[in-house]
Phi, psi and omega in degrees: 000142192206187170232145179232155178197173177155188179203158176235144179249134178304140182281348175267007176242174181258122180300135176270147173288128180235069184298130176079357184293314181300318180294324178294319176299316181298323181295327178294340182252018184303324180291327180287334183219072183284349187270334184191157174223149180208154179225139174227141179207145173241016179096326178259325180232135176239130179246134182237143181218139172234125194249133163254108188282123181233320179236136183050073188301327182270326189265353188264024182295148183221167352302151183246133185225157174280167180249052187258007184094153190306317185283350183238010183287140169239124183236147187228136163238127196221141176231131174137195176220128176257111189281342176255027185294331179292318177297320178296317179301317180297316180295316182291325175299319178296336179269004175106001180282148180239129185254143179256345185227176174259008190279153173288338176303312181293330176295321177294316180300314181287330175297320176294318179300325182278315190245000179063215184297338181280003178300331182300331181290343179267345187273132178240115181153208178239131186197155165214130181209163177230136179238127169265115179252094182292336180299323181246012174052050182219164171244135183236126178246146180214150179223148185294172191297328183248003180071034178296321177257134186278155174203120181244157178210160176217127176270125182246176179298329185262346184169217183226137177240141181218162178183161179297325184227152178305325182301331178290319180291324185289348172290330184290136184295342181269358182242122182251148180276053183281133177236121178252190184296324176298320178296323178293327175296318177296320180302316184269000182283145170253015180207061180296143175284147177306130179096344182290149178221151176293326183276133188302321189261005182243139176238160172258136171292121184296152175305146178069024182234158169235161177226132177243127180245117186270174185296332180269006180095000177289141183229134179226137175259141176225133175268122184255350180207143172204160177296146178241143175271120181226150175297139177267119190252004182263147170282179186300311183298317180291327177295315179299315181292326179291319176302315180298315181297317180295321178293316178302317180295315181297314181297315181300318180294324185274000174274352182292121182194146175263008180228165181301144185228149179219174174240129175283110191249117178263345187087004173272174185298317187295301183292328179294321177297316178299315182298317181294317179292322177296320179300316180293318181295318179295318179298321180296333178267007181074022181245189178105182003287164176291143174266140177226149178227142178227141177256141175212176178247152181303121179075007187298313183295328183284328185247010186303136174237128179303144176236200186301325189231359181236122181257349183200155176286157185282319196301320179298324179288320179297318178296322179298319178294313181302317178295319184296322184259000179070038182281156168271102195255138176235128176256121181264108184261121180256153176248168176299325178299325178297322183284325181282338184314115183296330178293316179297317182292321177292324177299317180296315180298315181290327178297321184270353178071334182221159179294155175216150186276003191273354167049243186292340173296320178290315181297316181288328175296315177302314182289331174294317177296319179296322177294318178295328182294333176288347188249331184201168179251349180226142178220143173264140175229167189262018180303144175089353175297317179297323183292320186268339182250003175078057185263345186279145184297324184294339177292334186257010175251102188307319183299331179271318184298328184263002177290146180282072185194160169302127189298327178287330174289321176300319178297316179300318182281341180278325185283133183304327183282344185231022186296333177282350183114142182297121182082001183251007188295341180256004179287146181287154176303323181295315181288324177299319178295322179295319178296317181052057182296334178301313178293321178301310182295322180298318180292315180294323180294317179297319178297317182294317181295327182292339183259012185270124175284134183228167175254138176292147174084003179288150175292164180300320181294315181293321179298315181292322178298319177296317179300315182295319178301315181294318178300318178299314185290331185258339185232350178246309181304319181305325179293319179294319180294320178298315180300313179299316181299310185293316186284336175278318183292330177294343178261359183072028181246133175270126179252131178245150188231085185301332179289349178268010173303126189293335177290319178294315182295316179299318179295312183294328181301329184261002176286129181301147180300322179300328179278325179295335182239036190297335179255015175081010181237169174288149176052042181302317184293318179295319179299318180293321181292336181255010188305321183271003186260335195232158173297149184301320184292334176283319178300325184266001182289131176295157179299139177222126177291178179305139184292152173238155180294142175247021179273121181297338179299322180294315179299318180296323178296320177296319179299320179293319178298318179295320178301320179295320178295316180295329182281347182259108183296346179271359179299120187292342182280344187305318180297343180267347190262153165275091190297321180296316179297320179295319179294323178297318179297318179298318183291336181280353184073212181191152179231217183234007183286177183299318181293323178295322178298318179293318175302320181300318180297321178293320178295315180302318181294316180298318180294317180294318179299320179299313179297317181296317180294326176299320180282330181290330178064228185269022180267007175272128183237092179247000000 
């Protein structure tokens, strides 16, 4: 796992000398690639790489180039893991290619040499990469099917700049961190459209897309993969067994690593299933035991109080799974001081480049990844199981599921604590009116619905279930994947997501809703597929999101920080806030109840926006 960056200069222009620019870009990605850094350039295109070595530790250095002479060189900077790289190497060897390393990087390079831009259709895994093809005087960018690995770009007057994260692009003198009102809408959105960015001049390469930049500055986007609507021809038993087979295959492929690997285990159905399958796969290879890690808070299990979405603490269930499968288990215990730590919170904000309302969930996730990194260099997580198997509560509330809106946004607007929008509870009526998130969501929802593949003749219920699944995969999951990527990479940890295997997702997308909920519960099929793997109490446990602190000390610390911001007339966030409402919340103190948790998310967002605006300076355009 790594970071990539670079730039291309139009061939009808004169390249400017950019001394130290490549090295500056590499420094912004030091956390993504702590093991090595490299730069390649032919004067027109510069490729930058920061490496976290996972496969072929000695041979996988980058950027990697052919030895065909300057006019025929093909060079690659690549981030990710290709899980079928061994099969690709065997096929390419049969076609006459000769390999110098054992790395998946070289498999990607030779795949491009053999199949050109269509090589992406052969790659199975998570990836973002850039190829300089001097033979055709072009730069080629590609991103995996679900956007597990990030890739941003900016077209400038002189050329194209790209990088894993916006901070890499913003080092370039032609890219400015300008944020306008549209960018603020993206910032506060819970359903960003593929490709949208908070920064005016930066775009994200959408998942499943490639970008080609030609010598004259011409740029073309191509979509190489999307979900397809197909009739589901299996009965219930065969569907359950197929889900199990696809999961077993995905987990086994994603265990390939030359460095220690673990599973992030919450004690929920998704991560527990991965841990159990990983344990079996390792045992079959004569390896193991599987390593597992769980995050909790000091005293959390003893004082836990159920909230809106959590009915039980994670650690007792995680320990039960670890004992059941014979895992080597590590419990990462965090304290309130860990969450309040200003260095950790600033690290999280800078890692994500922009504010987020999730506060201590983000800080504790970062610290959980950092804890796991002391134990392993690669970790599996359970993202996308809820999206493909129907795990979210709003999917099972008819009034929300059938609303003409993203169902999670409908849930947010339905709940009394988040009706102004998640993280928007302290915004002033004037700024809320200026944002006009209602129109934004209506436009994005219409765009999203227009791109959904459907089957003719489906019932109204089945049609809506398919739509919701697609909306989750294209407008909700990307945010979770981005969060995981940033918070793990800042810790030097590679995170893999077996539930995002495109074969599994494509299969699950077409399973009828009646079959996905055949026993009247959420994720019925996954539970059935894992029935022989897990303890009964884990199989029957309701879904629970990542834990949050229930220590009132943390809430009080946030209230004091907000009071300090309100007391400083130079605080840049003040014009956006309902200052009177914020003062009332501060004066009320804080506890650990559900309403306090929601207030906390609004406070966290206001505090992060204030810090972010201080760094943004005069680049805000409202």
